[in-house]
C-alpha positions in Angstrom: 39.5 -30.9 59.2 37.6 -28.8 56.6 36.1 -25.6 57.9 33.9 -23.1 56.0 33.9 -19.8 57.9 34.0 -17.2 55.1 32.0 -17.5 51.9 32.4 -15.1 49.0 29.5 -14.9 46.6 30.0 -12.7 43.4 26.7 -11.4 41.9 26.0 -9.9 38.5 22.6 -8.4 39.8 20.7 -10.5 37.3 17.4 -12.3 38.2 19.2 -15.6 38.3 21.8 -14.3 40.7 19.2 -14.3 43.5 19.1 -18.2 43.3 22.9 -18.2 43.8 22.5 -16.1 46.8 19.9 -18.6 48.2 22.5 -21.3 48.0 25.1 -19.0 49.7 22.7 -18.1 52.5 21.8 -21.7 53.1 25.5 -22.7 53.3 26.2 -19.7 55.5 23.5 -20.8 57.9 24.7 -24.4 57.9 28.3 -23.6 58.8 27.5 -20.4 60.8 29.9 -18.6 58.4 30.3 -15.0 57.3 28.9 -14.2 53.9 30.5 -11.6 51.6 28.6 -10.6 48.5 30.6 -8.7 45.8 30.0 -6.9 42.5 31.9 -4.5 40.3 29.7 -1.5 39.3 29.7 -0.5 35.6 30.7 3.0 36.6 32.1 4.6 39.8 28.9 6.7 40.0 26.8 3.5 40.2 28.3 2.5 43.5 25.4 3.6 45.7 22.8 2.1 43.3 24.8 -1.1 43.3 24.7 -1.4 47.1 21.0 -0.9 47.1 20.4 -3.5 44.5 22.6 -6.0 46.3 20.7 -5.4 49.6 17.4 -6.1 47.9 18.7 -9.4 46.4 20.1 -10.4 49.9 16.8 -9.6 51.5 14.9 -11.6 49.0 17.3 -14.6 49.4 16.9 -14.4 53.2 13.2 -14.3 53.0 13.1 -17.4 50.9 15.6 -19.4 52.9 14.8 -18.5 56.5 11.7 -19.3 58.5 11.7 -16.2 60.7 13.1 -12.8 61.1 15.4 -13.9 63.9 16.9 -16.6 61.6 17.4 -13.9 58.9 19.1 -11.5 61.4 21.4 -14.3 62.4 23.0 -14.5 59.0 26.2 -12.4 59.1 26.7 -10.7 55.6 28.6 -7.8 54.1 28.7 -6.1 50.7 32.1 -5.7 48.9 32.5 -3.4 45.9 35.1 -4.6 43.5 37.4 -1.9 42.0 39.5 -4.0 39.6 38.5 -3.6 35.9 39.1 -7.3 35.5 36.2 -9.0 37.4 38.0 -12.3 37.7 41.1 -10.7 39.2 38.9 -8.7 41.5 37.1 -11.7 42.8 40.2 -13.8 43.4 41.9 -10.9 45.0 39.0 -10.3 47.3 38.9 -14.0 48.2 42.6 -13.8 49.1 42.3 -10.6 51.2 39.3 -12.0 53.1 40.9 -15.4 53.6 37.7 -16.9 52.1 37.1 -20.7 52.5 34.8 -20.9 49.5 33.7 -18.9 46.5 30.1 -19.7 45.4 29.3 -18.3 42.0 27.0 -18.6 39.0 28.2 -19.4 35.5 26.4 -18.9 32.2 26.6 -21.8 29.8 28.5 -20.6 26.8 30.2 -23.7 25.4 31.4 -22.4 22.1 32.7 -19.0 23.4 34.2 -20.6 26.5 36.1 -23.1 24.5 38.5 -20.5 23.1 38.2 -17.6 25.6 37.2 -19.2 28.8 34.4 -18.0 31.1 35.0 -15.9 34.2 34.0 -19.0 36.3 36.6 -21.1 34.6 39.3 -18.6 35.0 38.5 -18.2 38.7 38.3 -22.0 39.1 41.9 -22.2 37.9 43.3 -19.3 39.8 41.2 -19.1 43.0 43.0 -19.2 46.4 40.2 -21.4 47.8 37.7 -23.9 46.5 35.0 -22.7 44.0 31.4 -23.9 43.9 29.8 -23.2 40.5 26.1 -23.4 39.8 24.1 -22.9 36.6 20.6 -21.7 35.9 19.5 -24.9 34.2 20.6 -27.7 36.5 19.3 -30.2 39.1 18.2 -28.4 42.3 19.5 -29.5 45.6 17.9 -26.9 47.8 14.3 -27.0 49.0 12.9 -23.5 48.0 10.1 -23.9 50.5 12.3 -24.4 53.5 15.7 -23.0 52.3 17.3 -26.3 53.4 20.0 -28.0 51.3 19.1 -31.5 50.3 22.3 -33.1 49.1 21.7 -36.8 48.6 24.4 -38.0 46.2 27.9 -36.6 45.8 30.5 -37.6 43.2 34.3 -37.2 43.8 36.4 -37.6 40.6 39.8 -39.0 41.9 43.0 -39.2 39.9 44.9 -39.6 43.2 46.7 -36.3 42.9 47.0 -34.0 45.9 44.4 -31.7 44.2 41.8 -34.5 43.9 42.6 -35.7 47.4 41.6 -32.2 48.6 38.4 -32.4 46.6 37.7 -35.7 48.4 38.2 -34.0 51.8 35.7 -31.3 50.8 33.3 -33.9 49.4 33.4 -36.0 52.6 32.9 -32.8 54.8 29.8 -31.9 52.8 28.6 -35.5 52.8 28.9 -35.7 56.5 27.1 -32.4 57.0 24.2 -33.4 54.9 24.3 -37.2 55.3 24.8 -37.7 51.5 26.0 -40.8 49.7 29.5 -40.6 48.3 30.5 -41.9 44.9 34.2 -42.2 44.1 35.2 -42.4 40.4 38.6 -43.0 38.8 38.9 -42.9 35.1 41.6 -44.9 33.3 42.7 -44.0 29.8 41.2 -46.2 27.1 43.3 -49.3 26.3 45.2 -49.3 23.1 44.1 -52.0 20.7 47.2 -53.7 19.4 47.2 -57.4 18.4 51.0 -57.6 19.0 50.5 -57.1 22.7 47.6 -59.4 23.1 49.9 -62.0 24.8 50.0 -59.8 27.9 46.8 -61.6 29.0 45.6 -61.2 32.6 48.1 -58.4 33.3 45.8 -56.0 31.3 43.5 -56.0 34.3 46.2 -54.8 36.7 45.5 -51.0 36.3 41.8 -51.5 37.0 42.6 -53.6 40.1 45.1 -51.2 41.3 42.7 -48.3 40.9 39.9 -50.2 42.6 42.2 -50.9 45.6 43.2 -47.3 45.9 39.7 -46.1 45.8 38.8 -48.4 48.6 41.7 -47.1 50.7 41.0 -43.5 49.9 38.2 -43.2 52.4 38.8 -43.5 56.2 37.0 -46.4 57.7 34.9 -44.2 60.0 33.3 -42.6 57.0 31.3 -45.8 56.4 29.6 -45.2 59.8 27.7 -42.2 58.6 27.4 -42.6 54.8 27.3 -45.0 52.0 30.3 -45.1 49.8 30.3 -46.5 46.2 33.5 -47.0 44.1 33.6 -47.0 40.3 36.6 -47.4 37.8 35.9 -46.6 34.2 37.9 -46.1 31.0 37.6 -43.4 28.5 38.0 -39.6 28.4 37.8 -38.1 31.9 35.2 -35.4 31.4 32.9 -37.6 29.4 33.0 -40.4 32.0 32.4 -38.0 34.9 29.5 -36.3 33.1 28.0 -39.6 32.1 28.3 -41.1 35.6 26.8 -38.0 37.2 23.8 -38.1 34.8 23.2 -41.9 35.2 23.4 -41.8 39.0 21.5 -38.5 39.5 24.5 -36.9 41.2 23.7 -33.6 43.1 27.3 -32.3 43.3 30.5 -33.1 41.5 33.8 -32.5 43.3 37.1 -32.2 41.4 40.6 -30.9 42.0 42.1 -28.2 39.7 45.8 -28.1 39.0 45.9 -24.4 38.6 46.6 -22.2 35.5 47.3 -24.1 32.3 48.5 -22.1 29.3 49.3 -25.0 27.1 47.1 -26.0 24.1 45.2 -28.2 26.5 44.3 -25.2 28.6 43.3 -23.2 25.4 40.9 -25.9 24.2 39.5 -26.8 27.6 40.7 -28.9 30.4 38.6 -31.7 32.0 37.6 -29.4 34.8 36.5 -26.7 32.3 34.4 -29.1 30.3 32.7 -30.5 33.3 31.9 -27.0 34.4 30.3 -26.2 31.1 28.3 -29.3 30.7 27.4 -30.7 34.2 23.7 -30.9 35.0 24.5 -30.2 38.7 26.7 -27.8 40.7 30.5 -28.5 40.6 33.0 -27.9 43.4 36.5 -27.2 42.2 39.0 -27.7 45.0 42.2 -25.6 45.5 44.8 -25.7 48.2 44.7 -22.6 50.4 
């Protein structure tokens, strides 16, 4: 059973980071979890100023996501100052030391730069010791700012039937049950090769589609259908394009995917499917990692 008891939320102290904290506070309240907010000061002398600024951001987030002072006081939070010069390493190390169940962070959209260098969010998504939920400034909202309640209606899980995507499914189903969201399961097959010499195969060309459809149907326990609607889809093409297209067409609120860890091949350099979905998705993305 998926449990979220410790949430780590890195902040860059920007105006947009308060929105990220609102999501973190809302999830912390839902799961009665502990919230850890971390930042690395520009200089050692800025430590005290950094703590004060983080406290103000947290107070603002609490005031916008809780209806009373008693609710705000019930949120258990702590500030962590990162010491490592490499922010990404500092965040993943802090998550490991805390035994965090989820990292919730904001990512800037820098498609061209990120393609070659990789953003901090992408590096953390590949190396994190726990799942990572990434949000952007310009995307579909799924939290009611007036009440501070999360309104998660449609959730997409991209399944390639690996152990990593199976873990993404577990997290997706746990969130869907918590918020009574519909679950969309998507499997993407590679585009068929057009070759007249193999046209005699005939009906067997549908076998991969049928096999994938059956596996999607069997991926979800029968009891899940008692508390949410489940939709299956099998498509062909490039994985990231199909995932992004499906999410846009169906107004998905959250995409869940599995990450296979660090990839230093040419594929990793130019961007994996996970990286490209992170850069272009119009909704938050949850990247699942085994603990």
